[in-house]
Each structure stands twice: as C-alpha cells, then as structure tokens.
N, CA, C and O of each residue as an XYZ file, in Angstrom:
392
protein
N       0.810     -1.110     -0.163
C      -0.125     -0.182      0.056
C       0.933      1.358     -0.164
O       2.021      1.369      0.412
N       0.641      2.207     -0.754
C       1.294      3.599     -1.011
C       0.117      4.575     -0.757
O      -1.031      4.748     -1.166
N       1.136      5.218      0.278
C       0.648      6.221      0.675
C       0.733      7.929      0.553
O       1.434      8.510      1.381
N       0.073      8.657     -0.398
C       0.647      9.343     -0.248
C       0.140     10.962      0.129
O      -1.004     11.390     -0.027
N       1.124     11.599      0.578
C       0.503     12.771      1.834
C       0.239     13.940      1.104
O       1.248     14.374      0.546
N      -0.717     14.552      0.934
C      -0.751     15.768      0.448
C      -0.265     16.919      1.345
O      -0.451     17.144      2.541
N       0.415     17.575      0.393
C       0.625     19.217      0.945
C       0.290     20.122      1.062
O       0.830     20.952      0.330
N      -1.073     20.770      2.260
C      -1.481     21.599      1.752
C      -0.911     23.444      2.014
O      -0.656     24.010      3.077
N      -0.878     23.832      0.997
C      -0.415     25.454      1.012
C      -1.658     26.579      1.814
O      -2.882     26.706      1.814
N      -0.581     27.174      2.385
C      -1.633     28.063      3.486
C      -1.010     29.439      2.417
O      -0.049     29.550      1.655
N      -2.082     30.304      2.831
C      -2.659     31.525      2.038
C      -3.273     32.528      2.994
O      -4.427     32.519      3.422
N      -2.346     33.356      3.245
C      -3.314     34.474      4.466
C      -3.604     35.382      3.319
O      -3.006     35.842      2.347
N      -5.255     35.457      4.077
C      -6.306     36.534      3.454
C      -6.600     37.387      4.605
O      -6.983     37.060      5.729
N      -6.344     38.563      4.108
C      -7.129     39.792      5.485
C      -7.976     40.073      4.917
O      -8.091     40.256      3.705
N      -8.973     40.175      6.043
C     -10.230     41.041      5.561
C     -10.633     42.036      6.426
O     -10.433     41.927      7.635
N     -11.227     43.077      5.898
C     -11.547     44.312      6.575
C     -12.749     44.111      6.564
O     -13.476     43.979      5.580
N     -13.112     44.067      8.047
C     -14.844     44.217      8.653
C     -14.734     44.682      9.818
O     -13.661     44.731     10.420
N     -15.728     45.040     10.229
C     -15.922     45.578     11.601
C     -15.935     44.393     12.866
O     -16.282     43.235     12.631
N     -15.519     44.839     14.196
C     -15.394     43.843     15.114
C     -17.016     43.001     15.315
O     -17.170     41.883     15.807
N     -17.789     43.649     14.934
C     -19.245     43.152     15.077
C     -19.595     42.382     14.410
O     -20.061     41.372     14.937
N     -19.537     42.487     12.592
C     -19.862     41.906     11.885
C     -19.165     39.895     12.255
O     -19.813     38.857     12.382
N     -17.514     40.174     12.316
C     -16.680     39.254     12.610
C     -17.191     38.257     13.769
O     -17.059     37.044     13.601
N     -17.829     38.815     15.053
C     -18.097     38.344     16.040
C     -19.498     37.530     15.691
O     -19.891     36.464     16.165
N     -20.272     38.596     14.463
C     -21.407     37.453     14.786
C     -21.658     36.540     13.650
O     -22.673     35.849     13.560
N     -20.459     36.568     12.570
C     -20.070     35.613     11.512
C     -19.487     34.352     12.482
O     -19.942     33.209     12.443
N     -18.446     34.777     13.310
C     -18.039     33.651     14.248
C     -18.490     32.826     15.076
O     -17.955     31.800     15.497
N     -20.192     33.580     15.492
C     -20.870     33.014     16.574
C     -21.783     32.255     15.324
O     -22.100     31.240     15.945
N     -22.263     32.129     14.283
C     -22.881     32.029     13.648
C     -22.354     30.651     13.410
O     -23.107     29.915     14.048
N     -21.626     30.074     12.935
C     -20.310     29.224     12.423
C     -20.472     28.463     13.695
O     -21.153     27.440     13.625
N     -19.715     28.951     15.385
C     -19.779     28.045     16.393
C     -20.853     27.374     16.583
O     -20.820     26.178     16.875
N     -22.121     28.155     16.423
C     -23.390     27.275     16.568
C     -23.648     26.121     15.362
O     -24.311     25.107     15.579
N     -23.189     26.347     14.396
C     -22.844     25.228     13.762
C     -21.545     24.509     13.426
O     -21.183     24.205     12.289
N     -20.917     24.286     14.516
C     -19.671     23.391     14.502
C     -18.770     23.770     13.319
O     -17.994     22.987     12.772
N     -18.988     25.280     12.925
C     -17.686     25.103     12.214
C     -16.586     26.580     12.626
O     -16.802     27.606     13.272
N     -15.659     26.179     12.065
C     -14.430     27.393     12.331
C     -14.728     28.229     10.861
O     -15.576     28.017      9.995
N     -13.811     29.122     10.948
C     -14.304     30.274      9.652
C     -13.504     29.687      8.793
O     -13.978     29.451      7.682
N     -11.733     29.200      9.143
C     -11.351     27.931      8.211
C     -11.927     27.375      7.186
O     -11.919     27.485      5.960
N     -12.729     26.378      8.478
C     -13.581     25.372      7.602
C     -14.852     26.180      6.542
O     -15.106     25.792      5.401
N     -15.355     27.048      7.049
C     -16.231     27.616      6.037
C     -15.816     28.257      4.908
O     -16.417     28.280      3.835
N     -14.399     28.964      5.266
C     -14.220     29.621      3.885
C     -13.491     28.450      3.030
O     -13.290     28.722      1.847
N     -13.095     27.247      3.472
C     -12.531     26.489      2.785
C     -13.167     25.793      1.850
O     -12.843     25.673      0.669
N     -14.520     25.116      2.668
C     -15.681     24.940      1.547
C     -16.066     26.117      0.716
O     -15.926     26.118     -0.507
N     -16.460     26.929      1.264
C     -16.992     27.982      0.372
C     -16.081     28.217     -1.160
O     -16.598     28.393     -2.264
N     -14.580     28.162     -0.849
C     -13.687     27.918     -2.154
C     -13.902     26.974     -2.829
O     -14.013     27.216     -4.031
N     -14.084     25.228     -2.294
C     -14.397     24.495     -2.981
C     -15.720     24.559     -3.715
O     -15.756     23.794     -4.679
N     -16.503     25.067     -3.568
C     -17.749     25.400     -3.882
C     -17.534     26.159     -5.319
O     -17.960     25.810     -6.420
N     -16.668     27.412     -4.940
C     -16.674     28.210     -5.946
C     -16.129     27.627     -7.258
O     -16.474     28.016     -8.374
N     -15.104     26.503     -6.968
C     -14.140     25.916     -7.792
C     -15.312     25.250     -8.595
O     -15.165     25.270     -9.817
N     -16.467     24.656     -8.101
C     -17.155     23.012     -8.607
C     -18.430     24.341     -9.328
O     -19.524     23.898     -9.679
N     -18.151     25.918     -9.485
C     -19.073     26.647     -9.754
C     -20.280     26.275     -9.363
O     -21.096     25.901    -10.206
N     -20.594     26.315     -8.025
C     -21.995     26.218     -7.514
C     -22.895     27.428     -7.766
O     -22.502     28.594     -7.755
N     -24.125     27.026     -7.991
C     -24.827     28.138     -8.557
C     -25.169     29.187     -7.302
O     -25.049     30.392     -7.527
N     -25.520     28.812     -6.208
C     -25.212     29.792     -4.983
C     -24.734     30.450     -4.579
O     -25.200     31.466     -4.064
N     -23.156     30.006     -4.677
C     -22.009     31.146     -4.608
C     -22.118     31.868     -5.954
O     -22.172     33.097     -5.996
N     -22.150     31.095     -7.071
C     -22.136     32.159     -8.179
C     -22.866     33.835     -7.496
O     -22.430     34.965     -7.274
N     -24.144     33.130     -7.375
C     -25.156     34.430     -7.020
C     -24.725     35.068     -5.827
O     -24.926     36.259     -5.589
N     -24.176     34.336     -5.131
C     -23.680     35.308     -3.677
C     -22.100     36.162     -4.277
O     -21.666     37.138     -3.665
N     -21.453     35.646     -5.431
C     -20.171     36.619     -6.030
C     -21.084     37.735     -6.478
O     -20.582     38.857     -6.427
N     -22.459     37.634     -6.951
C     -23.220     38.375     -8.204
C     -23.366     39.334     -7.328
O     -22.659     40.335     -7.443
N     -24.306     39.232     -6.274
C     -24.499     40.068     -5.446
C     -23.743     40.911     -4.569
O     -24.035     42.044     -4.186
N     -22.643     40.155     -4.274
C     -21.318     41.247     -3.448
C     -21.230     42.663     -5.013
O     -21.617     43.825     -4.889
N     -20.697     42.128     -6.156
C     -20.161     42.254     -6.930
C     -21.249     43.890     -7.122
O     -20.900     45.071     -7.093
N     -22.670     43.231     -7.320
C     -23.756     44.650     -7.234
C     -23.315     45.690     -6.002
O     -23.284     46.917     -6.095
N     -23.061     45.077     -5.102
C     -23.311     45.779     -3.525
C     -21.790     46.787     -3.731
O     -21.812     48.008     -3.580
N     -20.594     46.051     -4.077
C     -19.522     46.863     -4.776
C     -20.092     47.837     -5.206
O     -20.292     48.744     -4.398
N     -20.470     47.980     -6.348
C     -20.914     48.956     -7.203
C     -21.489     50.028     -6.626
O     -21.148     51.207     -6.712
N     -22.579     49.437     -5.901
C     -23.559     50.652     -5.408
C     -22.618     51.418     -4.434
O     -22.894     52.614     -4.346
N     -21.669     51.033     -3.755
C     -20.557     51.725     -2.546
C     -19.965     52.373     -3.350
O     -19.928     53.576     -3.094
N     -19.320     51.948     -4.524
C     -18.053     52.622     -5.375
C     -19.491     54.174     -5.670
O     -19.287     55.288     -5.187
N     -20.397     53.950     -6.253
C     -20.705     55.332     -6.588
C     -21.141     56.153     -5.177
O     -20.982     57.372     -5.108
N     -21.678     55.409     -4.112
C     -21.424     56.581     -2.968
C     -20.184     57.247     -3.054
O     -20.119     58.413     -3.446
N     -18.954     56.433     -2.635
C     -17.867     56.829     -2.443
C     -17.606     58.314     -3.747
O     -16.963     59.350     -3.578
N     -18.237     57.941     -4.743
C     -17.719     58.757     -5.738
C     -18.646     60.092     -5.471
O     -18.177     61.229     -5.541
N     -19.602     59.894     -5.252
C     -20.431     61.575     -4.674
C     -20.060     61.948     -4.113
O     -19.985     63.176     -4.166
N     -19.319     61.018     -2.749
C     -19.161     62.036     -1.392
C     -17.496     62.590     -1.759
O     -17.043     63.459     -1.014
N     -17.082     62.346     -2.299
C     -15.781     62.267     -2.848
C     -15.591     63.310     -3.847
O     -14.556     63.965     -3.964
N     -16.789     63.452     -4.665
C     -16.398     64.814     -5.685
C     -17.095     65.851     -5.138
O     -18.280     65.740     -4.826
N     -16.361     67.004     -4.974
C     -16.506     68.223     -4.278
C     -18.227     69.009     -4.483
O     -19.072     69.503     -3.737
N     -18.088     68.784     -5.747
C     -19.183     69.908     -6.230
C     -20.471     68.722     -5.851
O     -21.587     69.195     -5.635
N     -20.313     67.378     -5.785
C     -21.252     66.804     -5.153
C     -21.575     67.048     -3.883
O     -22.727     67.125     -3.457
N     -20.334     67.204     -3.097
C     -20.549     66.972     -1.840
C     -21.285     68.454     -1.195
O     -21.953     68.606     -0.172
N     -20.864     69.432     -2.232
C     -21.293     70.865     -1.332
C     -22.733     71.099     -2.067
O     -23.159     72.254     -2.088
N     -23.539     70.011     -2.700
C     -24.629     70.734     -3.286
C     -25.520     69.295     -2.516
O     -26.735     69.421     -2.368
N     -24.832     67.972     -2.059
C     -25.535     67.367     -1.052
C     -25.713     67.924      0.687
O     -26.567     67.714      1.549
N     -24.470     68.698      0.644
C     -24.334     69.620      1.916
C     -25.586     71.035      2.030
O     -26.346     71.503      2.878
N     -25.273     71.242      0.883
C     -26.800     72.152      0.704
C     -27.954     71.730      0.675
O     -28.527     72.102      1.699
N     -28.699     71.055     -0.065
C     -29.636     70.397      0.119
C     -30.105     70.089      1.065
O     -31.285     70.305      1.340
N     -28.846     69.189      2.188
C     -30.005     69.121      3.524
C     -29.441     69.911      4.402
O     -29.426     69.641      5.603
N     -28.822     71.165      3.803
C     -29.289     72.216      4.984
C     -30.382     72.821      4.635
O     -30.969     73.212      5.644
N     -31.196     73.206      3.209
C     -32.341     73.635      3.074
C     -33.506     72.665      3.680
O     -34.617     72.982      4.103
N     -33.039     71.687      3.608
C     -34.176     70.925      4.237
C     -34.261     70.505      6.076
O     -35.043     69.917      6.824
N     -33.368     70.989      6.145
C     -32.702     70.966      7.771
C     -34.361     71.290      8.541
O     -34.966     72.291      8.156
N     -34.894     70.527      9.442
C     -35.603     70.794     10.482
C     -35.506     72.343     11.584
O     -36.122     73.296     12.060
N     -34.012     71.521     11.458
C     -33.306     72.903     12.540
C     -33.224     74.144     12.074
O     -33.084     75.082     12.859
N     -33.279     74.287     11.060
C     -33.318     75.344      9.807
C     -34.917     76.283     10.144
O     -34.962     77.512     10.182
N     -35.816     75.599     10.304
C     -37.178     76.171     10.074
C     -37.556     76.708     11.691
O     -38.495     77.452     11.975
N     -36.983     76.368     12.246
C     -36.850     76.504     14.051
C     -36.222     78.195     14.295
O     -36.563     79.108     15.047
N     -35.614     78.112     13.700
C     -34.626     79.719     13.469
C     -35.632     80.895     12.983
O     -35.200     82.029     12.771
C-alpha cells in the first residue's frame, strides 16, 4: 500500500470588516460546529465547482460593491458634496425653527 501525503499550501487572507460583523460571523459558525477556516475552505471548494448558490452570492457582492463605489464617488466629488450639503441644509428641520 502506498500512501501519498498531500501538502496543503497556506495562504494568508486579510479581511477588512467591523469587529461586530466578525463576532456575528464566528458566532453563527460556532453554532453550526464550524470554524472560519473550515467554512471558507468549503466556500472556495464550491466556487471551484461553479456552485450556482456561490455564483449568485458573488454576483450579489459585485452589485453591492458597485453601489458602494457610486456612493464613494458622490461623497468624494467636491461639487457633489457641496450640493448634498446644501440640500441637507435647505431641508433641515432645525433651520425652520430659527
């Protein structure tokens, strides 16, 4: 009998998220008996297999990214920022009280 030992490569993955989001993610995984590493490894495997649920989730994340990038463009544009500020100032309930 020949046993081949497969060497697994380790890849570091940095994820930027809030502490609350990470705690909730880990809590959900813990309740289901999984570690973050186990879950992400499974997710990577499913993506390799072109699982339709994972593809749909990726497309949803892409749409969310586009939506967030549009918000960033608006807030980073000085003329848009001024227009937004002016609009908020015009509609301010505090301004009506003065």
